[in-house]
C-alpha positions in Angstrom: 183.5 -64.3 165.5 183.5 -62.9 169.1 182.2 -65.0 172.0 179.0 -63.7 173.6 180.9 -62.8 176.8 183.2 -60.5 174.8 180.4 -58.3 173.6 179.0 -55.5 175.8 175.7 -54.5 174.4 173.9 -51.3 175.5 171.1 -51.2 172.9 167.8 -49.5 173.9 165.6 -52.4 172.9 165.4 -55.2 172.1 167.8 -55.3 175.1 170.3 -57.9 176.3 169.0 -60.9 178.2 170.8 -62.9 180.9 172.8 -65.6 179.1 171.5 -68.4 181.3 167.9 -67.5 180.2 169.0 -67.6 176.5 170.6 -70.9 177.0 167.5 -72.4 178.6 165.4 -70.7 175.9 167.5 -72.4 173.2 166.7 -75.8 174.7 163.0 -74.9 175.1 162.9 -73.8 171.5 163.8 -77.3 170.4 162.5 -79.6 173.1 160.6 -78.2 176.0 161.1 -80.2 179.1 161.6 -83.4 177.1 158.2 -83.3 175.5 159.6 -83.6 172.1 158.0 -80.3 171.1 159.2 -76.8 170.9 157.6 -74.3 173.2 156.6 -72.4 170.1 154.7 -75.4 168.9 152.5 -76.2 171.9 148.9 -75.1 172.0 148.1 -71.9 173.8 145.1 -73.8 175.2 147.2 -76.6 176.7 147.8 -77.1 180.4 151.4 -76.4 179.8 150.6 -72.9 178.5 148.2 -72.2 181.4 150.9 -73.2 183.8 153.4 -70.9 182.2 150.9 -68.0 182.4 150.2 -68.8 186.1 153.9 -69.1 187.0 154.8 -65.9 185.2 152.0 -64.0 186.9 153.1 -65.4 190.3 156.7 -64.3 189.8 155.6 -60.8 188.7 153.2 -60.5 191.6 156.0 -61.4 194.1 158.5 -59.1 192.5 156.2 -56.0 192.5 154.1 -56.9 195.4 151.0 -56.6 193.3 147.9 -56.4 195.5 144.8 -58.5 195.0 143.0 -55.3 193.8 144.9 -55.6 190.5 145.0 -58.1 187.6 147.8 -59.0 185.2 147.1 -59.2 181.5 149.4 -60.4 178.7 148.7 -58.6 175.4 150.0 -57.8 172.0 151.0 -54.5 170.4 153.7 -53.2 172.7 153.6 -49.9 174.6 152.4 -48.2 171.4 149.4 -50.5 171.3 148.6 -49.6 174.8 148.5 -45.9 173.8 145.3 -46.8 172.0 144.1 -49.3 174.5 144.3 -46.8 177.4 142.1 -44.3 175.5 139.5 -46.9 174.4 139.2 -48.6 177.8 139.5 -45.6 180.1 136.9 -43.6 178.2 134.7 -46.6 178.4 135.1 -46.6 182.2 134.5 -42.8 182.3 131.3 -43.2 180.4 130.1 -46.1 182.6 130.6 -44.1 185.7 128.6 -41.2 184.2 125.9 -43.7 183.1 125.5 -45.1 186.6 125.2 -41.6 188.0 122.6 -40.7 185.5 120.7 -43.9 186.1 120.5 -43.0 189.8 119.1 -39.6 189.0 116.8 -40.5 186.1 115.7 -44.1 186.9 115.2 -46.3 183.9 114.7 -43.6 181.2 117.3 -44.9 178.7 116.8 -42.1 176.2 117.3 -39.4 178.9 120.3 -41.3 180.3 121.9 -41.4 176.8 121.2 -37.8 176.1 122.7 -36.6 179.4 125.8 -38.8 179.2 126.3 -37.8 175.5 126.2 -34.2 176.5 128.6 -34.7 179.4 131.0 -36.5 177.1 131.0 -33.7 174.6 131.5 -31.0 177.2 133.3 -32.6 180.1 135.5 -35.4 178.9 139.2 -34.7 179.4 142.4 -36.8 179.2 145.4 -35.5 181.0 148.9 -36.2 179.7 152.2 -35.3 181.3 154.5 -34.9 178.3 158.1 -35.2 179.4 159.7 -36.9 176.4 159.2 -38.4 173.0 157.0 -41.4 174.1 154.6 -39.4 176.2 154.3 -37.0 173.3 153.4 -39.9 171.0 150.9 -41.2 173.5 149.1 -37.8 173.7 149.2 -37.5 169.9 147.6 -40.9 169.5 144.8 -39.9 171.9 144.2 -36.7 170.0 144.1 -38.6 166.7 141.6 -41.2 168.0 139.3 -38.6 169.4 139.6 -36.1 166.5 136.3 -37.3 164.8 134.4 -36.2 167.9 135.2 -32.6 167.0 136.6 -31.4 170.3 140.0 -31.1 171.8 139.7 -33.6 174.7 143.4 -34.0 175.3 144.8 -31.8 178.1 148.6 -31.6 177.9 149.0 -30.7 181.6 152.8 -30.3 181.2 155.1 -30.1 178.2 158.7 -30.0 179.4 159.9 -28.4 176.1 158.1 -25.3 177.2 160.6 -24.7 180.0 164.4 -24.5 180.1 166.2 -25.3 176.9 163.2 -26.1 174.8 164.1 -29.8 174.8 162.9 -32.8 176.7 165.6 -32.5 179.4 163.6 -31.7 182.5 160.4 -32.4 184.4 158.8 -29.0 185.4 157.8 -28.5 189.1 154.5 -30.1 189.9 152.9 -26.8 191.0 153.1 -25.7 187.3 151.1 -28.7 186.0 147.7 -27.7 184.6 145.8 -30.8 185.5 142.1 -30.9 184.8 140.4 -29.2 187.9 138.2 -31.7 189.9 134.5 -31.5 190.1 134.6 -30.4 193.8 136.3 -27.2 192.5 133.9 -26.6 189.7 135.9 -28.5 187.1 135.6 -31.9 185.4 136.9 -35.3 186.2 139.6 -36.4 183.8 139.2 -40.0 182.5 142.8 -40.5 183.5 146.2 -38.9 183.8 149.0 -40.5 181.9 152.8 -40.3 182.4 155.8 -42.2 181.0 158.0 -43.1 184.0 161.2 -43.3 181.9 161.7 -41.7 178.5 164.2 -43.9 176.6 164.8 -41.4 173.7 165.5 -38.3 175.9 167.1 -39.9 179.0 164.6 -38.5 181.5 163.0 -40.4 184.4 160.6 -39.5 187.2 162.6 -39.9 190.4 159.5 -41.0 192.3 155.7 -41.2 192.0 154.5 -37.6 191.6 152.9 -36.0 194.7 150.3 -34.3 192.6 148.9 -37.6 191.5 148.4 -39.1 194.9 144.8 -39.9 195.8 142.6 -37.8 198.0 140.4 -40.3 200.0 138.3 -37.5 201.4 137.1 -36.7 197.8 136.5 -40.0 196.0 134.5 -38.2 193.4 137.7 -36.4 192.3 139.8 -39.5 191.9 141.7 -39.4 188.6 143.0 -42.9 187.6 146.7 -42.8 187.1 148.1 -44.6 184.0 151.9 -45.2 183.8 153.9 -46.4 180.9 156.8 -48.3 182.5 158.1 -50.0 179.3 161.7 -49.2 180.0 162.2 -49.3 183.7 159.7 -51.9 185.0 161.6 -54.3 187.3 164.5 -51.9 187.8 163.1 -50.5 191.0 160.3 -50.8 193.5 156.9 -49.6 192.5 153.8 -48.9 194.6 151.3 -50.6 192.3 148.4 -49.6 194.5 148.8 -45.9 193.5 148.2 -46.8 189.8 145.0 -47.7 188.0 147.0 -49.1 185.1 150.7 -49.9 184.5 151.8 -51.2 181.2 155.0 -51.9 179.3 156.5 -53.8 176.4 158.7 -56.7 177.6 161.8 -56.0 175.4 163.7 -53.9 177.9 164.1 -55.4 181.4 161.6 -58.2 181.1 162.1 -60.4 178.1 161.7 -60.4 174.3 159.3 -58.7 171.9 155.8 -60.0 171.2 154.4 -59.6 174.7 153.0 -56.6 176.5 152.4 -56.5 180.3 149.3 -54.7 181.6 148.6 -54.4 185.3 145.1 -53.1 185.8 142.9 -52.4 188.8 140.1 -55.0 188.8 137.3 -52.6 189.5 138.0 -51.0 186.1 137.4 -54.3 184.4 133.9 -54.4 185.6 133.1 -50.7 184.9 132.2 -50.8 181.2 128.9 -50.1 179.6 127.5 -52.3 176.8 129.1 -51.4 173.4 125.7 -50.2 172.2 125.6 -47.5 174.9 129.1 -46.3 173.9 128.0 -46.1 170.3 124.8 -44.3 171.2 126.6 -41.5 173.0 129.1 -41.2 170.2 132.3 -43.1 171.1 133.8 -46.3 170.0 133.9 -49.5 172.1 137.4 -50.9 172.6 138.5 -53.2 169.8 138.4 -56.8 170.9 142.2 -57.3 170.8 142.7 -54.2 173.0 139.7 -54.8 175.3 141.0 -55.3 178.8 137.8 -56.9 180.2 137.7 -59.5 177.4 141.4 -60.3 177.7 141.0 -60.7 181.5 137.9 -62.8 181.2 139.9 -65.2 178.9 143.0 -65.3 181.0 144.9 -63.5 178.3 144.1 -66.3 175.9 141.3 -64.8 173.8 143.6 -65.3 170.8 146.9 -67.0 170.3 149.5 -65.6 172.7 153.2 -66.0 172.3 153.7 -68.5 175.1 157.5 -68.7 174.4 157.8 -65.0 175.0 155.8 -65.2 178.2 158.0 -68.1 179.4 161.1 -66.1 178.8 159.7 -63.2 180.8 159.0 -65.7 183.6 162.5 -67.0 183.5 163.9 -63.5 183.8 161.6 -62.7 186.7 162.5 -65.9 188.5 166.2 -65.1 188.0 165.7 -61.8 189.8 164.0 -63.5 192.6 166.8 -66.0 192.9 169.5 -63.3 192.7 168.0 -60.9 195.3 166.1 -63.4 197.5 163.9 -61.6 200.0 165.2 -58.2 199.0 163.6 -58.7 195.6 163.4 -55.4 193.7 165.1 -53.4 196.5 168.3 -55.3 195.6 167.9 -54.7 191.8 167.2 -51.0 192.5 170.4 -50.7 194.4 172.3 -52.4 191.6 170.7 -50.3 188.9 171.5 -47.1 190.8 175.1 -48.1 191.4 175.7 -48.9 187.7 174.1 -45.6 186.6 176.2 -43.7 189.2 179.4 -45.2 187.8 178.5 -44.2 184.2 177.4 -40.6 185.1 180.5 -40.3 187.3 182.7 -41.0 184.3 180.7 -38.6 182.1 180.6 -35.8 184.7 184.3 -35.9 185.2 184.7 -34.6 181.7 182.0 -32.0 181.1 184.1 -30.4 178.3 183.8 -33.7 176.4 180.5 -35.2 177.5 177.2 -33.2 177.9 174.4 -35.0 179.6 170.8 -34.1 180.6 171.2 -30.8 182.4 168.8 -31.5 185.3 170.5 -34.1 187.3 167.5 -34.8 189.5 165.6 -36.4 186.5 168.4 -38.1 184.7 167.4 -41.6 183.7 169.1 -44.5 185.3 168.1 -46.7 182.4 168.9 -44.7 179.3 171.9 -42.3 179.7 171.9 -39.9 176.8 174.6 -37.4 176.1 176.5 -35.5 173.4 180.2 -35.7 172.6 181.9 -32.3 172.3 178.6 -30.5 171.9 177.3 -32.8 169.3 180.3 -32.5 166.9 179.6 -35.0 164.2 183.2 -36.1 163.7 183.8 -36.6 167.4 180.6 -38.6 167.9 181.4 -40.8 164.8 184.8 -41.4 166.3 183.3 -42.3 169.6 181.1 -44.9 168.1 183.8 -46.4 165.9 186.2 -46.7 168.8 183.5 -48.2 171.0 182.6 -50.7 168.3 186.3 -51.7 167.9 186.2 -52.6 171.6 183.0 -54.6 171.2 181.0 -51.9 173.1 177.9 -52.0 171.0 174.4 -50.4 170.7 175.5 -46.9 171.8 174.1 -44.8 169.0 171.4 -42.3 170.1 167.8 -42.5 168.9 167.6 -41.4 165.2 165.2 -38.5 166.2 167.7 -36.8 168.5 171.2 -38.2 167.7 174.1 -38.3 170.1 175.0 -41.3 172.3 172.8 -43.4 174.5 173.9 -46.0 177.0 171.0 -48.3 178.0 171.7 -49.6 181.5 169.1 -52.4 181.6 169.1 -55.2 184.2 171.0 -57.7 182.1 174.0 -55.4 181.6 176.3 -56.6 184.4 178.9 -54.7 186.4 181.8 -56.1 184.4 180.4 -54.5 181.2 179.8 -51.2 183.0 183.5 -51.2 184.1 184.6 -51.8 180.6 182.4 -49.0 179.4 183.5 -46.4 182.0 187.1 -47.3 181.3 186.5 -46.5 177.6 184.7 -43.3 178.5 187.7 -42.1 180.5 190.2 -43.1 177.8 188.2 -41.5 175.0 187.9 -38.3 177.0 191.7 -38.1 177.6 192.3 -38.4 173.8 189.6 -36.0 172.6 189.7 -32.2 172.1 187.5 -30.5 174.7 184.4 -28.6 173.7 186.0 -25.2 174.2 188.9 -26.1 171.9 186.8 -27.0 168.9 186.9 -23.5 167.5 185.3 -23.2 164.1 185.6 -26.9 163.3 
């Protein structure tokens, strides 16, 4: 049986964790801080649990520089659960903004307010999605499914990167080609939100920076479109300007911790901009389910129901480890490290283009999930690659089942020594493989 240090694991999630965190977690699982109780046994209403929540929030706030304008929620359901939560909560916010406008114009005539908002909802509601990979596609499909009973197509796919280039999710089209919902000041609507997935784990595509098209226009506050970002697979790998986002969410099982907990960073004003459920029902939409209702979760300090305190504690340990490692540089230090590791991997792949074929558009290649084909996707070559890698205890390299190929996940806990082992293997395998042009009719 191999020692943990001998295995280099590059799985896409659940992802590796720092060994010191696992060792402390093993102790906490049996006897947390000499209490005689496991951390999975203590009450989520206890002071210990509340302290863990507060400490983890504090660490995340320090790492990301989260402003006072935003709150941190711990939720269930992973990123996929937030696909639904975003739709329910942000439509509720959109309706409440329209309700307040109607109330100013119509006074206290509730029937006329409901009639006006209901009509606006049916004719003006729009949800913008930037579809650049498999997860953003799933998010847009979930929104369409949830809203289908209303009878209209409310989902605006402002970009689908399959429609350009190779027909695959291997690029992010230029921003001037995005068909975002036109603002009211230009005779259009106001989208309830615009959603993007910052890093696509399946396809190996990552936004290199916050999109310019999504920056706020302070001179036209009526045209503000709240920006929602799924950062499940690259959160804590680089600096983020949280203030540019209305909502950031992500499952913990990549760079943050283990499964069972989902992080949601949400602008506080959105938490107080919801109408009564009865008003939502009257105009024809659902109120957010309690378990996905951001205002309820926030009001109860993420403890409306039983939260996985152990998972939150693990996340806090990972965050505190990053703070200790990078000191005052915080995520700037981690960003440099992540970039350096990705550059080493891509460097080895790019030196052998006849053997390894990566995402064509280098400007959007993911630093976290490096996807490629071996010899043009030759089944025997890719099988041999994986078998040889496994023999050297380089594990978790098989691509997602929907696209195949090879995927190297370069998460924070994958240290430089394992990257060096992997790049040495890449070089060696390439030297022993038939190049793409020599495969003939194989």
